[in-house]
Backbone as CSV, one residue per row, in Angstrom:
resi,resn,N_x,N_y,N_z,CA_x,CA_y,CA_z,C_x,C_y,C_z
1,MET,36.198,37.306,-3.711,34.795,37.563,-3.937,34.046,36.227,-3.892
2,GLU,32.953,36.224,-3.199,32.184,34.994,-3.044,31.155,34.839,-4.166
3,PRO,31.011,33.631,-4.669,30.010,33.392,-5.720,28.596,33.764,-5.268
4,ARG,28.323,33.602,-3.986,27.005,33.943,-3.450,26.698,35.417,-3.678
5,VAL,27.668,36.288,-3.465,27.457,37.728,-3.630,27.246,38.063,-5.107
6,LEU,27.952,37.385,-5.981,27.728,37.590,-7.422,26.321,37.164,-7.816
7,LYS,25.828,36.092,-7.211,24.452,35.650,-7.459,23.477,36.745,-7.044
8,TYR,23.724,37.368,-5.904,22.870,38.463,-5.430,22.900,39.627,-6.415
9,PHE,24.091,39.985,-6.869,24.248,41.096,-7.800,23.474,40.832,-9.095
10,LEU,23.600,39.618,-9.619,22.897,39.280,-10.856,21.388,39.306,-10.667
11,ALA,20.924,38.872,-9.504,19.481,38.902,-9.236,18.970,40.338,-9.212
12,ILE,19.727,41.231,-8.599,19.327,42.648,-8.541,19.333,43.250,-9.937
13,ALA,20.356,42.953,-10.718,20.440,43.496,-12.073,19.272,42.997,-12.926
14,ARG,18.901,41.765,-12.735,17.815,41.172,-13.529,16.454,41.757,-13.130
15,GLU,16.201,41.861,-11.849,14.895,42.309,-11.367,14.815,43.816,-11.122
16,GLN,15.960,44.469,-10.963,16.060,45.912,-10.711,15.290,46.323,-9.463
17,SER,15.373,45.492,-8.430,14.691,45.779,-7.174,15.427,45.099,-6.024
18,ILE,16.061,45.896,-5.187,16.806,45.325,-4.071,15.856,44.709,-3.047
19,SER,14.796,45.409,-2.704,13.903,44.886,-1.667,13.180,43.622,-2.128
20,GLY,12.741,43.594,-3.367,12.084,42.401,-3.892,13.026,41.223,-3.993
21,ASP,14.259,41.484,-4.402,15.244,40.415,-4.502,15.657,39.911,-3.134
22,ALA,15.745,40.791,-2.164,16.089,40.362,-0.809,15.057,39.364,-0.306
23,GLU,13.806,39.657,-0.563,12.741,38.749,-0.130,12.843,37.403,-0.850
24,SER,13.071,37.436,-2.149,13.139,36.183,-2.903,14.402,35.381,-2.567
25,LEU,15.465,36.072,-2.131,16.711,35.390,-1.749,16.716,34.984,-0.272
26,HIS,15.662,35.363,0.452,15.499,35.034,1.875,16.584,35.647,2.753
27,ILE,16.925,36.907,2.455,17.835,37.675,3.305,17.223,39.058,3.492
28,SER,17.727,39.788,4.486,17.170,41.122,4.727,17.717,42.115,3.701
29,GLN,16.953,43.168,3.462,17.356,44.186,2.492,18.646,44.892,2.915
30,PRO,18.823,45.263,4.209,20.088,45.893,4.584,21.309,44.981,4.377
31,THR,21.133,43.694,4.619,22.228,42.747,4.395,22.585,42.685,2.921
32,LEU,21.586,42.623,2.076,21.831,42.577,0.635,22.502,43.857,0.163
33,SER,22.018,44.993,0.619,22.617,46.276,0.233,24.081,46.361,0.670
34,ARG,24.364,45.915,1.875,25.736,45.964,2.397,26.662,45.085,1.558
35,GLN,26.199,43.894,1.205,27.034,42.999,0.414,27.276,43.550,-0.981
36,ILE,26.297,44.219,-1.563,26.489,44.828,-2.870,27.471,45.994,-2.773
37,CYS,27.354,46.790,-1.716,28.304,47.898,-1.517,29.725,47.391,-1.341
38,ASP,29.881,46.242,-0.723,31.203,45.663,-0.525,31.854,45.236,-1.851
39,LEU,31.027,45.019,-2.873,31.579,44.673,-4.179,32.342,45.849,-4.801
40,LEU,31.911,47.055,-4.453,32.528,48.257,-5.027,33.765,48.551,-4.291
């Protein structure tokens, strides 16, 4: 598991918004969603 993906997960948990977090993390929403799904 990459630390970067954990950072993404924590950002989503904190803000409770995938699309908003994707923008603030400078990645696309589908990319962020895919990486979170890969955690499961």
